[in-house]
C-alpha positions as a Markdown table, in Angstrom:
| # | Residue | x | y | z |
|---|---|---|---|---|
| 1 | Val | 42.5 | -12.1 | 69.9 |
| 2 | Ala | 42.2 | -8.8 | 71.5 |
| 3 | Ile | 44.7 | -6.1 | 70.8 |
| 4 | Gly | 44.5 | -2.5 | 71.8 |
| 5 | Thr | 43.2 | -0.5 | 74.8 |
| 6 | Ser | 39.2 | -1.9 | 75.5 |
| 7 | Ala | 39.6 | -4.2 | 72.3 |
| 8 | Gly | 36.6 | -6.8 | 73.0 |
| 9 | Asn | 36.8 | -6.0 | 76.5 |
| 10 | Thr | 33.0 | -7.2 | 76.9 |
| 11 | Ala | 33.3 | -10.0 | 75.1 |
| 12 | Thr | 33.0 | -13.8 | 76.1 |
| 13 | Asn | 33.2 | -15.4 | 72.9 |
| 14 | Tyr | 36.9 | -15.1 | 71.6 |
| 15 | Asn | 36.3 | -16.8 | 68.5 |
| 16 | Gly | 37.2 | -13.6 | 66.7 |
| 17 | Thr | 39.5 | -10.9 | 66.4 |
| 18 | Tyr | 39.4 | -7.5 | 67.7 |
| 19 | Val | 42.8 | -4.9 | 67.2 |
| 20 | Gly | 42.8 | -1.5 | 67.7 |
| 21 | Asn | 41.6 | 1.2 | 70.7 |
| 22 | Thr | 37.7 | 0.2 | 71.3 |
| 23 | Ala | 37.8 | -2.6 | 68.3 |
| 24 | Gly | 34.8 | -4.7 | 69.4 |
| 25 | Gln | 34.5 | -2.9 | 72.4 |
| 26 | Gly | 30.5 | -3.1 | 72.7 |
| 27 | Leu | 30.2 | -6.9 | 72.2 |
| 28 | Asp | 27.5 | -8.3 | 74.4 |
| 29 | Gln | 28.9 | -10.7 | 77.4 |
| 30 | Val | 25.7 | -13.1 | 76.3 |
| 31 | Asn | 25.3 | -12.3 | 72.5 |
| 32 | Ser | 29.1 | -12.0 | 71.3 |
| 33 | Ser | 29.8 | -12.0 | 67.8 |
| 34 | Thr | 31.1 | -15.1 | 67.1 |
| 35 | Arg | 34.0 | -15.6 | 64.2 |
| 36 | Ser | 34.4 | -11.9 | 63.5 |
| 37 | Cys | 37.1 | -9.6 | 63.2 |
| 38 | Phe | 37.3 | -6.2 | 63.9 |
| 39 | Ile | 40.8 | -4.3 | 63.0 |
| 40 | Gly | 41.0 | -0.5 | 63.4 |
| 41 | Asp | 40.2 | 2.2 | 66.2 |
| 42 | Gly | 36.4 | 1.9 | 67.0 |
| 43 | Ser | 36.2 | -0.7 | 64.3 |
| 44 | Gly | 33.1 | -3.0 | 65.4 |
| 45 | Leu | 32.7 | -0.2 | 68.5 |
| 46 | Tyr | 28.9 | -0.7 | 69.3 |
| 47 | Ile | 28.4 | -4.2 | 67.6 |
| 48 | Glu | 26.6 | -6.2 | 70.3 |
| 49 | Ser | 26.1 | -9.4 | 68.5 |
| 50 | Gly | 26.6 | -10.7 | 64.9 |
| 51 | Val | 28.4 | -13.7 | 63.1 |
| 52 | Ala | 31.3 | -14.1 | 60.6 |
| 53 | Asn | 31.5 | -10.0 | 60.3 |
| 54 | Thr | 34.6 | -7.9 | 59.4 |
| 55 | Gly | 35.2 | -4.7 | 59.4 |
| 56 | Leu | 38.9 | -3.2 | 58.7 |
| 57 | Gly | 39.6 | 0.4 | 59.2 |
| 58 | Ala | 38.9 | 3.1 | 61.5 |
| 59 | Tyr | 35.2 | 2.9 | 62.3 |
| 60 | Ala | 34.4 | 0.1 | 59.9 |
| 61 | Leu | 31.2 | -1.7 | 60.7 |
| 62 | Gln | 31.0 | 0.4 | 64.0 |
| 63 | Gly | 27.3 | -0.2 | 64.3 |
| 64 | Gly | 26.0 | 3.5 | 64.3 |
| 65 | Ser | 27.0 | 5.7 | 67.4 |
| 66 | Ala | 25.8 | 6.2 | 70.9 |
| 67 | Gly | 23.4 | 8.8 | 69.6 |
| 68 | Leu | 21.5 | 5.9 | 67.2 |
| 69 | Thr | 20.7 | 2.9 | 69.3 |
| 70 | Gly | 23.8 | 2.3 | 72.0 |
| 71 | Lys | 24.4 | -0.9 | 70.5 |
| 72 | Ser | 23.9 | -2.7 | 67.6 |
| 73 | Thr | 22.9 | -6.3 | 66.5 |
| 74 | Val | 24.4 | -6.7 | 63.0 |
| 75 | Ser | 23.7 | -10.4 | 61.9 |
| 76 | Ala | 26.3 | -12.1 | 59.4 |
| 77 | Glu | 28.4 | -12.0 | 56.7 |
| 78 | Asn | 29.1 | -8.2 | 56.4 |
| 79 | Val | 32.5 | -7.0 | 55.2 |
| 80 | Ala | 33.4 | -3.3 | 55.7 |
| 81 | Ile | 36.9 | -1.9 | 54.5 |
| 82 | Gly | 37.7 | 1.4 | 54.9 |
| 83 | Tyr | 37.2 | 4.5 | 57.0 |
| 84 | Lys | 33.5 | 4.7 | 58.4 |
| 85 | Ala | 32.8 | 2.0 | 55.7 |
| 86 | Gly | 29.3 | 0.3 | 57.2 |
| 87 | Tyr | 29.2 | 3.0 | 60.0 |
| 88 | Ser | 25.5 | 2.4 | 60.5 |
| 89 | Phe | 24.9 | -0.9 | 60.1 |
| 90 | Thr | 22.3 | -1.4 | 63.4 |
| 91 | Thr | 19.9 | -4.4 | 62.9 |
| 92 | Asn | 20.0 | -8.3 | 62.3 |
| 93 | Thr | 18.3 | -7.8 | 58.7 |
| 94 | Thr | 21.7 | -6.2 | 57.5 |
| 95 | Asn | 23.2 | -9.4 | 56.4 |
| 96 | Gly | 25.4 | -10.0 | 53.6 |
| 97 | Cys | 26.6 | -6.6 | 52.3 |
| 98 | Ile | 29.9 | -5.4 | 51.2 |
| 99 | Ala | 31.4 | -2.0 | 51.6 |
| 100 | Ile | 34.8 | -0.8 | 50.0 |
| 101 | Gly | 36.1 | 2.5 | 50.3 |
| 102 | Ala | 36.1 | 5.2 | 52.9 |
| 103 | Asn | 32.6 | 5.9 | 53.4 |
| 104 | Ala | 30.9 | 3.0 | 51.8 |
| 105 | Met | 27.3 | 2.5 | 53.0 |
| 106 | Gly | 28.4 | 5.1 | 56.0 |
| 107 | Ser | 25.4 | 6.6 | 56.6 |
| 108 | Ser | 24.9 | 8.7 | 59.6 |
| 109 | Thr | 21.3 | 7.2 | 60.3 |
| 110 | Ala | 20.6 | 3.4 | 61.0 |
| 111 | Ser | 21.0 | 0.8 | 58.2 |
| 112 | Thr | 19.2 | -1.6 | 58.0 |
| 113 | Gly | 19.4 | -3.1 | 53.9 |
| 114 | Tyr | 20.4 | -6.5 | 52.9 |
| 115 | Gly | 22.7 | -7.6 | 50.3 |
| 116 | Asn | 23.9 | -4.8 | 48.8 |
| 117 | Val | 27.7 | -4.1 | 47.2 |
| 118 | Thr | 29.2 | -0.7 | 47.4 |
| 119 | Ile | 32.6 | -0.1 | 46.3 |
| 120 | Gly | 34.2 | 3.4 | 45.9 |
| 121 | Gly | 34.6 | 6.0 | 48.0 |
| 122 | Tyr | 30.8 | 7.4 | 49.1 |
| 123 | Ala | 29.6 | 4.9 | 47.4 |
| 124 | Gly | 25.9 | 3.7 | 48.8 |
| 125 | Gln | 26.6 | 6.0 | 51.5 |
| 126 | Asn | 23.2 | 7.3 | 52.7 |
| 127 | Leu | 21.4 | 3.6 | 52.2 |
| 128 | Thr | 19.1 | 3.0 | 55.2 |
| 129 | Ser | 16.9 | 0.1 | 53.9 |
| 130 | Gly | 17.6 | -0.3 | 50.3 |
| 131 | Ser | 18.8 | -4.2 | 49.0 |
| 132 | Ala | 20.0 | -5.8 | 46.6 |
| 133 | Asn | 21.9 | -2.6 | 45.1 |
| 134 | Leu | 25.4 | -2.9 | 43.4 |
| 135 | Tyr | 27.3 | 0.7 | 42.9 |
| 136 | Tyr | 30.8 | 0.8 | 42.1 |
| 137 | Gly | 32.7 | 4.3 | 41.5 |
| 138 | Tyr | 33.4 | 7.2 | 43.2 |
| 139 | Ser | 29.8 | 8.6 | 45.1 |
| 140 | Ala | 27.8 | 6.1 | 42.8 |
| 141 | Gly | 24.5 | 5.9 | 44.5 |
| 142 | Arg | 25.7 | 8.1 | 47.6 |
| 143 | Tyr | 22.3 | 9.8 | 47.9 |
| 144 | Gly | 20.2 | 6.6 | 47.2 |
| 145 | Thr | 18.2 | 5.6 | 50.4 |
| 146 | Thr | 15.4 | 3.0 | 50.4 |
| 147 | Gly | 15.6 | 1.9 | 46.7 |
| 148 | Ser | 16.6 | -1.6 | 45.8 |
| 149 | Gly | 17.8 | -3.7 | 42.9 |
| 150 | Asn | 19.9 | -0.9 | 41.3 |
| 151 | Val | 23.1 | -1.0 | 39.5 |
| 152 | Gly | 25.6 | 2.1 | 39.2 |
| 153 | Leu | 28.9 | 1.4 | 37.8 |
| 154 | Gly | 30.9 | 4.9 | 37.4 |
| 155 | Asn | 31.9 | 7.5 | 39.4 |
| 156 | Asn | 28.3 | 9.1 | 40.3 |
| 157 | Ala | 26.2 | 6.7 | 38.6 |
| 158 | Leu | 22.6 | 6.9 | 40.2 |
| 159 | Val | 24.1 | 9.5 | 42.8 |
| 160 | Gly | 20.9 | 11.1 | 43.4 |
| 161 | Asn | 20.5 | 15.0 | 43.9 |
| 162 | Tyr | 23.1 | 17.1 | 45.9 |
| 163 | Ser | 21.0 | 19.7 | 46.9 |
| 164 | Gly | 18.6 | 17.1 | 49.2 |
| 165 | Asp | 16.6 | 15.3 | 47.0 |
| 166 | Lys | 17.4 | 11.8 | 47.8 |
| 167 | Phe | 17.3 | 8.8 | 45.3 |
| 168 | Thr | 14.6 | 6.2 | 46.3 |
| 169 | Gly | 14.2 | 4.8 | 42.9 |
| 170 | Ser | 14.2 | 1.0 | 42.4 |
| 171 | Ser | 15.0 | -1.5 | 39.5 |
| 172 | Asn | 17.6 | 1.2 | 38.0 |
| 173 | Val | 20.5 | 0.5 | 35.9 |
| 174 | Gly | 23.1 | 3.3 | 35.4 |
| 175 | Val | 26.2 | 2.7 | 33.5 |
| 176 | Gly | 29.0 | 5.6 | 32.9 |
| 177 | Glu | 30.3 | 8.5 | 34.7 |
| 178 | Ser | 26.9 | 10.7 | 35.7 |
| 179 | Thr | 24.5 | 8.7 | 34.7 |
| 180 | Gly | 21.2 | 8.9 | 36.1 |
| 181 | Tyr | 23.0 | 12.1 | 38.3 |
| 182 | Asn | 19.6 | 13.9 | 39.1 |
| 183 | Leu | 17.2 | 10.9 | 39.4 |
| 184 | Ser | 15.3 | 10.7 | 42.5 |
| 185 | Thr | 12.1 | 8.5 | 42.3 |
| 186 | Gly | 12.1 | 6.5 | 39.1 |
| 187 | Thr | 11.9 | 2.8 | 38.5 |
| 188 | Asn | 12.8 | 0.4 | 35.6 |
| 189 | Asn | 15.4 | 2.7 | 33.8 |
| 190 | Val | 18.2 | 1.7 | 32.1 |
| 191 | Met | 20.9 | 4.9 | 31.1 |
| 192 | Val | 24.5 | 4.5 | 29.5 |
| 193 | Gly | 26.8 | 6.9 | 28.9 |
| 194 | Ser | 28.1 | 10.0 | 30.7 |
């Protein structure tokens, strides 16, 4: 099903749903995304191929921008719900990620991590290659980039440093509002409170 201006216009495999202006427009004629659903203006716009991906919201799971790689290969079973959620999932190593909330995992640079779950506006926004992270709460893990195995529960938990230092630590747990607020490179920490 394709509804909207240029929705799924280059796809040859229509085992999917593309609704909205340019939704799923970038699907390659040979490598079309199968069993995928892109709903919202620009959702899946630069996705070239992949399996069972879901993008709901304007620019959700867009696959980056023409300035990144032109088109992106997003592998399988990713869910992005919200404005620019999962915006730059770009390679076939981005598997099994869930991004819910405006700009959740919505980095402007290429995202290649797998198994990340981010829920909340700006949660995990800057993840690039970090994997197996769980961030729940507004801006939780927002400036985390390459760390893996982190759990941040609460608004601004493991947010990183707003002044430019990115959070690259791994295997950290922060439970409570603003726990690990300025943590940048630490590993194996457990922080509880606010």
